[in-house]
A tleap script that builds the chain and sets N, CA, C and O, in Angstrom:
source leaprc.protein.ff14SB
mol = sequence {
  NMET ILE LEU HIE ILE ALA LYS ARG ALA GLU
  TRP ASP ALA ALA GLN PRO ARG GLY GLU TYR
  ALA PRO PRO SER LEU SER VAL GLU GLY PHE
  ILE HIE CYS SER THR PRO ALA GLN LEU LEU
  ASP THR ALA ASN ARG PHE PHE ARG GLY GLN
  ASN ASP LEU ALA VAL LEU CYS ILE ASP PRO
  HIE ARG LEU ALA ALA PRO LEU ARG TYR GLU
  ALA PRO ALA MET ALA HIE ASP GLU ARG PRO
  SER GLU HIE PHE PRO HIE LEU TYR GLY PRO
  LEU ASN LEU ASP ALA VAL THR GLN VAL LEU
  ASP PHE PRO CYS GLU SER ASP GLY THR PHE
  ARG LEU PRO ALA ALA LEU ARG ASP SER CALA
}
set mol.1.N position { 6.820 5.021 -31.406 }
set mol.1.CA position { 7.017 6.285 -30.738 }
set mol.1.C position { 6.703 6.118 -29.248 }
set mol.1.O position { 5.744 5.449 -28.865 }
set mol.2.N position { 7.545 6.748 -28.422 }
set mol.2.CA position { 7.262 6.854 -27.003 }
set mol.2.C position { 7.151 8.333 -26.677 }
set mol.2.O position { 7.581 9.187 -27.452 }
set mol.3.N position { 6.571 8.623 -25.523 }
set mol.3.CA position { 6.282 10.005 -25.147 }
set mol.3.C position { 6.791 10.289 -23.742 }
set mol.3.O position { 6.871 9.401 -22.894 }
set mol.4.N position { 7.132 11.549 -23.522 }
set mol.4.CA position { 7.544 11.993 -22.190 }
set mol.4.C position { 6.892 13.332 -21.918 }
set mol.4.O position { 6.926 14.226 -22.763 }
set mol.5.N position { 6.297 13.479 -20.741 }
set mol.5.CA position { 5.716 14.757 -20.328 }
set mol.5.C position { 6.813 15.545 -19.626 }
set mol.5.O position { 7.371 15.106 -18.621 }
set mol.6.N position { 7.106 16.706 -20.173 }
set mol.6.CA position { 8.189 17.534 -19.649 }
set mol.6.C position { 7.662 18.894 -19.210 }
set mol.6.O position { 6.720 19.434 -19.790 }
set mol.7.N position { 8.288 19.425 -18.182 }
set mol.7.CA position { 8.033 20.820 -17.837 }
set mol.7.C position { 8.726 21.646 -18.913 }
set mol.7.O position { 9.891 21.411 -19.233 }
set mol.8.N position { 8.013 22.600 -19.460 }
set mol.8.CA position { 8.536 23.396 -20.572 }
set mol.8.C position { 9.877 24.040 -20.205 }
set mol.8.O position { 10.784 24.070 -21.038 }
set mol.9.N position { 10.022 24.547 -18.999 }
set mol.9.CA position { 11.274 25.191 -18.590 }
set mol.9.C position { 12.443 24.204 -18.581 }
set mol.9.O position { 13.560 24.561 -18.958 }
set mol.10.N position { 12.189 22.968 -18.153 }
set mol.10.CA position { 13.254 21.966 -18.147 }
set mol.10.C position { 13.654 21.588 -19.573 }
set mol.10.O position { 14.834 21.388 -19.859 }
set mol.11.N position { 12.670 21.491 -20.461 }
set mol.11.CA position { 12.960 21.188 -21.860 }
set mol.11.C position { 13.746 22.332 -22.498 }
set mol.11.O position { 14.729 22.098 -23.202 }
set mol.12.N position { 13.318 23.551 -22.255 }
set mol.12.CA position { 14.021 24.712 -22.814 }
set mol.12.C position { 15.463 24.788 -22.301 }
set mol.12.O position { 16.374 25.129 -23.056 }
set mol.13.N position { 15.667 24.472 -21.027 }
set mol.13.CA position { 17.011 24.503 -20.448 }
set mol.13.C position { 17.911 23.416 -21.040 }
set mol.13.O position { 19.134 23.550 -21.021 }
set mol.14.N position { 17.325 22.359 -21.557 }
set mol.14.CA position { 18.109 21.264 -22.143 }
set mol.14.C position { 18.711 21.634 -23.490 }
set mol.14.O position { 19.723 21.060 -23.890 }
set mol.15.N position { 18.113 22.570 -24.187 }
set mol.15.CA position { 18.561 22.895 -25.546 }
set mol.15.C position { 20.044 23.269 -25.618 }
set mol.15.O position { 20.763 22.683 -26.427 }
set mol.16.N position { 20.535 24.213 -24.813 }
set mol.16.CA position { 21.968 24.539 -24.926 }
set mol.16.C position { 22.898 23.421 -24.450 }
set mol.16.O position { 24.057 23.362 -24.861 }
set mol.17.N position { 22.399 22.538 -23.588 }
set mol.17.CA position { 23.225 21.425 -23.092 }
set mol.17.C position { 23.320 20.289 -24.094 }
set mol.17.O position { 24.267 19.504 -24.056 }
set mol.18.N position { 22.338 20.194 -24.998 }
set mol.18.CA position { 22.348 19.137 -25.999 }
set mol.18.C position { 21.747 17.827 -25.534 }
set mol.18.O position { 21.727 16.856 -26.292 }
set mol.19.N position { 21.258 17.777 -24.306 }
set mol.19.CA position { 20.590 16.590 -23.796 }
set mol.19.C position { 19.620 16.995 -22.700 }
set mol.19.O position { 19.784 18.023 -22.043 }
set mol.20.N position { 18.602 16.156 -22.519 }
set mol.20.CA position { 17.556 16.404 -21.533 }
set mol.20.C position { 17.703 15.394 -20.416 }
set mol.20.O position { 17.687 14.186 -20.654 }
set mol.21.N position { 17.848 15.890 -19.192 }
set mol.21.CA position { 18.020 15.027 -18.026 }
set mol.21.C position { 17.173 15.578 -16.880 }
set mol.21.O position { 17.675 16.338 -16.052 }
set mol.22.N position { 15.894 15.202 -16.825 }
set mol.22.CA position { 15.017 15.708 -15.767 }
set mol.22.C position { 15.427 15.149 -14.403 }
set mol.22.O position { 16.229 14.218 -14.326 }
set mol.23.N position { 14.875 15.722 -13.327 }
set mol.23.CA position { 15.237 15.259 -11.973 }
set mol.23.C position { 15.046 13.755 -11.751 }
set mol.23.O position { 15.798 13.157 -10.982 }
set mol.24.N position { 14.066 13.131 -12.399 }
set mol.24.CA position { 13.843 11.692 -12.180 }
set mol.24.C position { 15.057 10.858 -12.574 }
set mol.24.O position { 15.260 9.769 -12.036 }
set mol.25.N position { 15.856 11.351 -13.496 }
set mol.25.CA position { 17.029 10.585 -13.920 }
set mol.25.C position { 18.023 10.435 -12.771 }
set mol.25.O position { 18.549 9.343 -12.553 }
set mol.26.N position { 18.287 11.510 -12.038 }
set mol.26.CA position { 19.223 11.406 -10.917 }
set mol.26.C position { 18.580 10.789 -9.684 }
set mol.26.O position { 19.267 10.128 -8.905 }
set mol.27.N position { 17.284 10.985 -9.487 }
set mol.27.CA position { 16.597 10.455 -8.309 }
set mol.27.C position { 16.279 8.968 -8.457 }
set mol.27.O position { 16.531 8.185 -7.541 }
set mol.28.N position { 15.726 8.576 -9.610 }
set mol.28.CA position { 15.270 7.201 -9.806 }
set mol.28.C position { 16.149 6.391 -10.752 }
set mol.28.O position { 16.039 5.166 -10.804 }
set mol.29.N position { 17.013 7.060 -11.492 }
set mol.29.CA position { 17.913 6.357 -12.392 }
set mol.29.C position { 17.401 6.210 -13.806 }
set mol.29.O position { 18.069 5.604 -14.644 }
set mol.30.N position { 16.216 6.756 -14.093 }
set mol.30.CA position { 15.670 6.675 -15.444 }
set mol.30.C position { 14.694 7.817 -15.682 }
set mol.30.O position { 14.271 8.501 -14.750 }
set mol.31.N position { 14.347 8.009 -16.951 }
set mol.31.CA position { 13.360 8.999 -17.356 }
set mol.31.C position { 12.063 8.246 -17.641 }
set mol.31.O position { 12.037 7.313 -18.444 }
set mol.32.N position { 10.992 8.663 -16.977 }
set mol.32.CA position { 9.679 8.049 -17.182 }
set mol.32.C position { 9.133 8.425 -18.557 }
set mol.32.O position { 9.140 9.597 -18.934 }
set mol.33.N position { 8.668 7.446 -19.290 }
set mol.33.CA position { 8.019 7.685 -20.574 }
set mol.33.C position { 6.714 6.896 -20.618 }
set mol.33.O position { 6.423 6.096 -19.729 }
set mol.34.N position { 5.943 7.137 -21.662 }
set mol.34.CA position { 4.658 6.457 -21.859 }
set mol.34.C position { 4.503 6.114 -23.324 }
set mol.34.O position { 5.151 6.701 -24.191 }
set mol.35.N position { 3.637 5.157 -23.586 }
set mol.35.CA position { 3.184 4.935 -24.949 }
set mol.35.C position { 2.052 5.923 -25.206 }
set mol.35.O position { 1.531 6.505 -24.254 }
set mol.36.N position { 1.656 6.129 -26.447 }
set mol.36.CA position { 0.515 7.020 -26.694 }
set mol.36.C position { -0.741 6.591 -25.926 }
set mol.36.O position { -1.499 7.445 -25.466 }
set mol.37.N position { -0.969 5.295 -25.785 }
set mol.37.CA position { -2.152 4.817 -25.063 }
set mol.37.C position { -2.074 5.079 -23.558 }
set mol.37.O position { -3.110 5.133 -22.896 }
set mol.38.N position { -0.882 5.240 -23.011 }
set mol.38.CA position { -0.693 5.457 -21.578 }
set mol.38.C position { -0.636 6.929 -21.184 }
set mol.38.O position { -0.734 7.256 -20.001 }
set mol.39.N position { -0.480 7.812 -22.151 }
set mol.39.CA position { -0.193 9.210 -21.862 }
set mol.39.C position { -1.236 9.885 -20.979 }
set mol.39.O position { -0.877 10.510 -19.981 }
set mol.40.N position { -2.495 9.777 -21.314 }
set mol.40.CA position { -3.522 10.493 -20.555 }
set mol.40.C position { -3.620 10.015 -19.114 }
set mol.40.O position { -3.763 10.830 -18.203 }
set mol.41.N position { -3.546 8.723 -18.896 }
set mol.41.CA position { -3.599 8.220 -17.528 }
set mol.41.C position { -2.416 8.759 -16.725 }
set mol.41.O position { -2.578 9.184 -15.581 }
set mol.42.N position { -1.241 8.741 -17.321 }
set mol.42.CA position { -0.054 9.276 -16.653 }
set mol.42.C position { -0.232 10.758 -16.342 }
set mol.42.O position { 0.044 11.199 -15.226 }
set mol.43.N position { -0.687 11.518 -17.316 }
set mol.43.CA position { -0.865 12.967 -17.121 }
set mol.43.C position { -1.871 13.259 -16.020 }
set mol.43.O position { -1.624 14.104 -15.160 }
set mol.44.N position { -2.995 12.570 -16.041 }
set mol.44.CA position { -4.041 12.846 -15.059 }
set mol.44.C position { -3.695 12.341 -13.662 }
set mol.44.O position { -4.227 12.860 -12.681 }
set mol.45.N position { -2.823 11.347 -13.544 }
set mol.45.CA position { -2.390 10.865 -12.228 }
set mol.45.C position { -1.309 11.741 -11.610 }
set mol.45.O position { -1.343 12.034 -10.415 }
set mol.46.N position { -0.354 12.154 -12.430 }
set mol.46.CA position { 0.843 12.784 -11.873 }
set mol.46.C position { 1.005 14.272 -12.183 }
set mol.46.O position { 1.811 14.947 -11.543 }
set mol.47.N position { 0.258 14.789 -13.147 }
set mol.47.CA position { 0.443 16.184 -13.560 }
set mol.47.C position { -0.834 17.001 -13.481 }
set mol.47.O position { -0.857 18.137 -13.954 }
set mol.48.N position { -1.877 16.473 -12.910 }
set mol.48.CA position { -3.185 17.126 -12.856 }
set mol.48.C position { -3.040 18.577 -12.371 }
set mol.48.O position { -2.428 18.849 -11.338 }
set mol.49.N position { -3.620 19.491 -13.145 }
set mol.49.CA position { -3.625 20.908 -12.789 }
set mol.49.C position { -2.358 21.666 -13.110 }
set mol.49.O position { -2.295 22.873 -12.874 }
set mol.50.N position { -1.351 21.005 -13.637 }
set mol.50.CA position { -0.095 21.685 -13.946 }
set mol.50.C position { -0.146 22.293 -15.348 }
set mol.50.O position { -0.677 21.696 -16.284 }
set mol.51.N position { 0.404 23.463 -15.464 }
set mol.51.CA position { 0.492 24.129 -16.756 }
set mol.51.C position { 1.947 24.159 -17.205 }
set mol.51.O position { 2.840 23.686 -16.503 }
set mol.52.N position { 2.163 24.717 -18.373 }
set mol.52.CA position { 3.506 24.838 -18.944 }
set mol.52.C position { 4.183 23.487 -19.133 }
set mol.52.O position { 5.368 23.319 -18.844 }
set mol.53.N position { 3.399 22.526 -19.627 }
set mol.53.CA position { 3.941 21.203 -19.927 }
set mol.53.C position { 4.019 21.005 -21.433 }
set mol.53.O position { 3.320 21.662 -22.204 }
set mol.54.N position { 4.876 20.094 -21.825 }
set mol.54.CA position { 5.011 19.716 -23.228 }
set mol.54.C position { 5.099 18.197 -23.303 }
set mol.54.O position { 5.556 17.545 -22.364 }
set mol.55.N position { 4.661 17.648 -24.414 }
set mol.55.CA position { 4.834 16.219 -24.686 }
set mol.55.C position { 5.972 16.089 -25.690 }
set mol.55.O position { 5.916 16.640 -26.789 }
set mol.56.N position { 6.987 15.361 -25.300 }
set mol.56.CA position { 8.106 15.083 -26.201 }
set mol.56.C position { 7.804 13.780 -26.928 }
set mol.56.O position { 7.599 12.744 -26.296 }
set mol.57.N position { 7.779 13.831 -28.235 }
set mol.57.CA position { 7.575 12.638 -29.068 }
set mol.57.C position { 8.959 12.105 -29.429 }
set mol.57.O position { 9.760 12.803 -30.051 }
set mol.58.N position { 9.227 10.878 -29.037 }
set mol.58.CA position { 10.575 10.325 -29.109 }
set mol.58.C position { 10.603 9.108 -30.036 }
set mol.58.O position { 9.769 8.209 -29.927 }
set mol.59.N position { 11.563 9.098 -30.936 }
set mol.59.CA position { 11.798 7.942 -31.798 }
set mol.59.C position { 12.740 6.998 -31.052 }
set mol.59.O position { 13.918 7.319 -30.890 }
set mol.60.N position { 12.257 5.849 -30.597 }
set mol.60.CA position { 13.110 4.963 -29.801 }
set mol.60.C position { 14.327 4.436 -30.557 }
set mol.60.O position { 15.309 4.034 -29.933 }
set mol.61.N position { 14.281 4.432 -31.889 }
set mol.61.CA position { 15.419 3.954 -32.684 }
set mol.61.C position { 16.578 4.952 -32.682 }
set mol.61.O position { 17.699 4.599 -33.049 }
set mol.62.N position { 16.319 6.183 -32.276 }
set mol.62.CA position { 17.361 7.210 -32.244 }
set mol.62.C position { 17.981 7.406 -30.864 }
set mol.62.O position { 18.884 8.229 -30.711 }
set mol.63.N position { 17.523 6.677 -29.872 }
set mol.63.CA position { 17.993 6.876 -28.506 }
set mol.63.C position { 19.433 6.412 -28.330 }
set mol.63.O position { 19.825 5.359 -28.833 }
set mol.64.N position { 20.211 7.208 -27.611 }
set mol.64.CA position { 21.585 6.835 -27.287 }
set mol.64.C position { 21.631 6.008 -26.001 }
set mol.64.O position { 22.516 5.167 -25.842 }
set mol.65.N position { 20.687 6.238 -25.079 }
set mol.65.CA position { 20.637 5.525 -23.798 }
set mol.65.C position { 19.733 4.298 -23.921 }
set mol.65.O position { 18.874 4.250 -24.800 }
set mol.66.N position { 19.919 3.316 -23.054 }
set mol.66.CA position { 19.082 2.115 -23.081 }
set mol.66.C position { 17.618 2.406 -22.719 }
set mol.66.O position { 17.334 3.210 -21.831 }
set mol.67.N position { 16.713 1.746 -23.412 }
set mol.67.CA position { 15.280 1.852 -23.160 }
set mol.67.C position { 14.776 0.487 -22.727 }
set mol.67.O position { 15.044 -0.520 -23.382 }
set mol.68.N position { 14.035 0.455 -21.607 }
set mol.68.CA position { 13.473 -0.807 -21.112 }
set mol.68.C position { 11.992 -0.597 -20.817 }
set mol.68.O position { 11.594 0.452 -20.310 }
set mol.69.N position { 11.190 -1.593 -21.135 }
set mol.69.CA position { 9.767 -1.586 -20.785 }
set mol.69.C position { 9.624 -2.366 -19.486 }
set mol.69.O position { 9.943 -3.552 -19.416 }
set mol.70.N position { 9.134 -1.673 -18.452 }
set mol.70.CA position { 9.073 -2.272 -17.127 }
set mol.70.C position { 7.750 -1.963 -16.450 }
set mol.70.O position { 7.104 -0.955 -16.736 }
set mol.71.N position { 7.361 -2.853 -15.545 }
set mol.71.CA position { 6.181 -2.606 -14.723 }
set mol.71.C position { 6.533 -1.548 -13.687 }
set mol.71.O position { 7.627 -1.575 -13.123 }
set mol.72.N position { 5.623 -0.621 -13.432 }
set mol.72.CA position { 5.907 0.395 -12.418 }
set mol.72.C position { 5.833 -0.192 -11.018 }
set mol.72.O position { 5.142 -1.184 -10.784 }
set mol.73.N position { 6.546 0.425 -10.097 }
set mol.73.CA position { 6.421 0.051 -8.686 }
set mol.73.C position { 5.135 0.683 -8.193 }
set mol.73.O position { 5.025 1.908 -8.130 }
set mol.74.N position { 4.159 -0.145 -7.841 }
set mol.74.CA position { 2.851 0.393 -7.459 }
set mol.74.C position { 2.148 -0.536 -6.479 }
set mol.74.O position { 2.591 -1.651 -6.206 }
set mol.75.N position { 1.046 -0.033 -5.970 }
set mol.75.CA position { 0.227 -0.828 -5.060 }
set mol.75.C position { -0.359 -2.025 -5.804 }
set mol.75.O position { -0.523 -1.985 -7.024 }
set mol.76.N position { -0.666 -3.069 -5.081 }
set mol.76.CA position { -1.154 -4.315 -5.687 }
set mol.76.C position { -2.485 -4.172 -6.412 }
set mol.76.O position { -2.801 -5.008 -7.259 }
set mol.77.N position { -3.270 -3.156 -6.116 }
set mol.77.CA position { -4.591 -3.037 -6.734 }
set mol.77.C position { -4.559 -2.314 -8.084 }
set mol.77.O position { -5.594 -2.189 -8.739 }
set mol.78.N position { -3.396 -1.841 -8.502 }
set mol.78.CA position { -3.306 -1.177 -9.800 }
set mol.78.C position { -2.988 -2.199 -10.880 }
set mol.78.O position { -3.002 -3.402 -10.621 }
set mol.79.N position { -2.702 -1.728 -12.091 }
set mol.79.CA position { -2.508 -2.617 -13.238 }
set mol.79.C position { -1.075 -3.135 -13.312 }
set mol.79.O position { -0.252 -2.536 -14.005 }
set mol.80.N position { -0.753 -4.220 -12.625 }
set mol.80.CA position { 0.631 -4.687 -12.588 }
set mol.80.C position { 1.135 -5.238 -13.913 }
set mol.80.O position { 2.348 -5.337 -14.101 }
set mol.81.N position { 0.250 -5.602 -14.840 }
set mol.81.CA position { 0.704 -6.196 -16.097 }
set mol.81.C position { 1.130 -5.144 -17.120 }
set mol.81.O position { 1.741 -5.486 -18.133 }
set mol.82.N position { 0.821 -3.887 -16.875 }
set mol.82.CA position { 1.161 -2.838 -17.821 }
set mol.82.C position { 2.634 -2.454 -17.665 }
set mol.82.O position { 3.125 -2.277 -16.550 }
set mol.83.N position { 3.321 -2.332 -18.785 }
set mol.83.CA position { 4.731 -1.966 -18.780 }
set mol.83.C position { 4.912 -0.593 -19.423 }
set mol.83.O position { 4.279 -0.272 -20.429 }
set mol.84.N position { 5.787 0.203 -18.822 }
set mol.84.CA position { 6.052 1.551 -19.293 }
set mol.84.C position { 7.485 1.648 -19.799 }
set mol.84.O position { 8.375 0.977 -19.276 }
set mol.85.N position { 7.713 2.480 -20.814 }
set mol.85.CA position { 9.091 2.684 -21.277 }
set mol.85.C position { 9.870 3.565 -20.301 }
set mol.85.O position { 9.410 4.639 -19.912 }
set mol.86.N position { 11.036 3.100 -19.920 }
set mol.86.CA position { 11.938 3.837 -19.036 }
set mol.86.C position { 13.266 4.012 -19.772 }
set mol.86.O position { 13.842 3.049 -20.277 }
set mol.87.N position { 13.734 5.249 -19.822 }
set mol.87.CA position { 14.988 5.568 -20.500 }
set mol.87.C position { 16.093 5.695 -19.459 }
set mol.87.O position { 16.032 6.566 -18.591 }
set mol.88.N position { 17.100 4.832 -19.539 }
set mol.88.CA position { 18.173 4.773 -18.561 }
set mol.88.C position { 19.381 5.608 -18.981 }
set mol.88.O position { 20.461 5.078 -19.242 }
set mol.89.N position { 19.180 6.895 -19.040 }
set mol.89.CA position { 20.233 7.847 -19.372 }
set mol.89.C position { 19.603 9.106 -19.908 }
set mol.89.O position { 18.387 9.156 -20.092 }
set mol.90.N position { 20.402 10.127 -20.164 }
set mol.90.CA position { 19.854 11.371 -20.700 }
set mol.90.C position { 19.224 11.151 -22.074 }
set mol.90.O position { 19.622 10.260 -22.824 }
set mol.91.N position { 18.262 11.958 -22.375 }
set mol.91.CA position { 17.595 11.912 -23.678 }
set mol.91.C position { 18.377 12.792 -24.649 }
set mol.91.O position { 18.477 14.004 -24.462 }
set mol.92.N position { 18.921 12.176 -25.674 }
set mol.92.CA position { 19.610 12.953 -26.710 }
set mol.92.C position { 18.549 13.697 -27.531 }
set mol.92.O position { 17.546 13.111 -27.939 }
set mol.93.N position { 18.778 14.969 -27.763 }
set mol.93.CA position { 17.769 15.833 -28.377 }
set mol.93.C position { 17.388 15.408 -29.784 }
set mol.93.O position { 16.259 15.652 -30.211 }
set mol.94.N position { 18.297 14.780 -30.515 }
set mol.94.CA position { 17.960 14.383 -31.883 }
set mol.94.C position { 17.004 13.193 -31.939 }
set mol.94.O position { 16.548 12.828 -33.022 }
set mol.95.N position { 16.693 12.581 -30.794 }
set mol.95.CA position { 15.686 11.518 -30.755 }
set mol.95.C position { 14.277 12.088 -30.643 }
set mol.95.O position { 13.300 11.371 -30.857 }
set mol.96.N position { 14.164 13.370 -30.310 }
set mol.96.CA position { 12.857 14.021 -30.168 }
set mol.96.C position { 12.422 14.514 -31.544 }
set mol.96.O position { 13.061 15.379 -32.144 }
set mol.97.N position { 11.320 13.944 -32.029 }
set mol.97.CA position { 10.852 14.276 -33.377 }
set mol.97.C position { 9.819 15.397 -33.383 }
set mol.97.O position { 9.604 16.046 -34.407 }
set mol.98.N position { 9.185 15.621 -32.243 }
set mol.98.CA position { 8.157 16.661 -32.154 }
set mol.98.C position { 7.967 17.035 -30.688 }
set mol.98.O position { 8.082 16.193 -29.797 }
set mol.99.N position { 7.672 18.317 -30.454 }
set mol.99.CA position { 7.361 18.810 -29.113 }
set mol.99.C position { 5.986 19.456 -29.193 }
set mol.99.O position { 5.774 20.403 -29.949 }
set mol.100.N position { 5.050 18.928 -28.397 }
set mol.100.CA position { 3.667 19.395 -28.441 }
set mol.100.C position { 3.300 20.096 -27.138 }
set mol.100.O position { 3.612 19.598 -26.056 }
set mol.101.N position { 2.643 21.244 -27.236 }
set mol.101.CA position { 2.123 21.888 -26.033 }
set mol.101.C position { 1.108 20.957 -25.390 }
set mol.101.O position { 0.375 20.253 -26.085 }
set mol.102.N position { 1.064 20.955 -24.051 }
set mol.102.CA position { 0.182 20.038 -23.332 }
set mol.102.C position { -0.496 20.771 -22.176 }
set mol.102.O position { -0.189 20.524 -21.010 }
set mol.103.N position { -1.418 21.675 -22.508 }
set mol.103.CA position { -2.106 22.422 -21.452 }
set mol.103.C position { -3.186 21.564 -20.791 }
set mol.103.O position { -3.764 20.677 -21.419 }
set mol.104.N position { -3.442 21.844 -19.519 }
set mol.104.CA position { -4.538 21.141 -18.862 }
set mol.104.C position { -5.836 21.901 -19.111 }
set mol.104.O position { -5.830 23.090 -19.429 }
set mol.105.N position { -6.923 21.199 -18.962 }
set mol.105.CA position { -8.252 21.786 -19.107 }
set mol.105.C position { -8.573 22.611 -17.856 }
set mol.105.O position { -7.810 22.598 -16.890 }
set mol.106.N position { -9.683 23.313 -17.874 }
set mol.106.CA position { -10.051 24.156 -16.731 }
set mol.106.C position { -10.264 23.345 -15.456 }
set mol.106.O position { -10.110 23.879 -14.358 }
set mol.107.N position { -10.617 22.065 -15.582 }
set mol.107.CA position { -10.791 21.221 -14.394 }
set mol.107.C position { -9.501 20.518 -13.972 }
set mol.107.O position { -9.512 19.710 -13.043 }
set mol.108.N position { -8.393 20.819 -14.647 }
set mol.108.CA position { -7.094 20.250 -14.297 }
set mol.108.C position { -6.736 18.977 -15.016 }
set mol.108.O position { -5.611 18.497 -14.883 }
set mol.109.N position { -7.666 18.406 -15.782 }
set mol.109.CA position { -7.386 17.169 -16.502 }
set mol.109.C position { -6.782 17.475 -17.871 }
set mol.109.O position { -6.698 18.631 -18.284 }
set mol.110.N position { -6.370 16.433 -18.552 }
set mol.110.CA position { -5.724 16.579 -19.847 }
set mol.110.C position { -6.507 15.867 -20.940 }
set mol.110.O position { -7.211 14.888 -20.693 }
set mol.111.N position { -6.365 16.386 -22.152 }
set mol.111.CA position { -6.872 15.728 -23.354 }
set mol.111.C position { -5.683 15.424 -24.244 }
set mol.111.O position { -4.683 16.142 -24.242 }
set mol.112.N position { -5.808 14.363 -24.993 }
set mol.112.CA position { -4.743 13.978 -25.906 }
set mol.112.C position { -4.566 15.068 -26.967 }
set mol.112.O position { -5.542 15.486 -27.590 }
set mol.113.N position { -3.333 15.528 -27.177 }
set mol.113.CA position { -3.110 16.518 -28.240 }
set mol.113.C position { -3.572 15.976 -29.599 }
set mol.113.O position { -3.445 14.782 -29.872 }
set mol.114.N position { -4.096 16.844 -30.429 }
set mol.114.CA position { -4.640 16.442 -31.718 }
set mol.114.C position { -3.631 15.641 -32.544 }
set mol.114.O position { -4.009 14.690 -33.228 }
set mol.115.N position { -2.374 16.010 -32.487 }
set mol.115.CA position { -1.349 15.320 -33.276 }
set mol.115.C position { -1.155 13.867 -32.850 }
set mol.115.O position { -0.563 13.087 -33.596 }
set mol.116.N position { -1.641 13.485 -31.664 }
set mol.116.CA position { -1.450 12.121 -31.165 }
set mol.116.C position { -2.706 11.278 -31.219 }
set mol.116.O position { -2.654 10.085 -30.919 }
set mol.117.N position { -3.815 11.852 -31.587 }
set mol.117.CA position { -5.085 11.117 -31.501 }
set mol.117.C position { -5.124 9.881 -32.383 }
set mol.117.O position { -5.801 8.917 -32.027 }
set mol.118.N position { -4.450 9.863 -33.487 }
set mol.118.CA position { -4.467 8.690 -34.367 }
set mol.118.C position { -3.533 7.582 -33.895 }
set mol.118.O position { -3.671 6.436 -34.322 }
set mol.119.N position { -2.571 7.914 -33.009 }
set mol.119.CA position { -1.599 6.906 -32.614 }
set mol.119.C position { -1.908 6.267 -31.261 }
set mol.119.O position { -1.210 5.341 -30.848 }
set mol.120.N position { -2.940 6.744 -30.566 }
set mol.120.CA position { -3.254 6.168 -29.250 }
set mol.120.C position { -4.081 4.899 -29.377 }
set mol.120.O position { -4.433 4.288 -28.368 }
savepdb mol mol.pdb
quit
């Protein structure tokens, strides 16, 4: 399973279109995803304090677009050996097996949703 943090409004807007294509797809050419072990670090780095988020649980075997595990473009002092799943095309909705609410805590940080605690 791979995961994607989505703005709830963007996910809801994808339903009638039949596919999810967040702004990163047109800007960077791929959709950023995480493994369960990477989710909290990603959330706390890039989404701190944001509300109305959801975690999309994605079955990689159901993806229509190519999936690649790649090192992020980052400063030299970060973890260059870690690879993240990147989806190179729109996310077909039937690959999403579960959508979990992902509220931030009062201090703006995130906790792993209960449904994911065993898989991290």
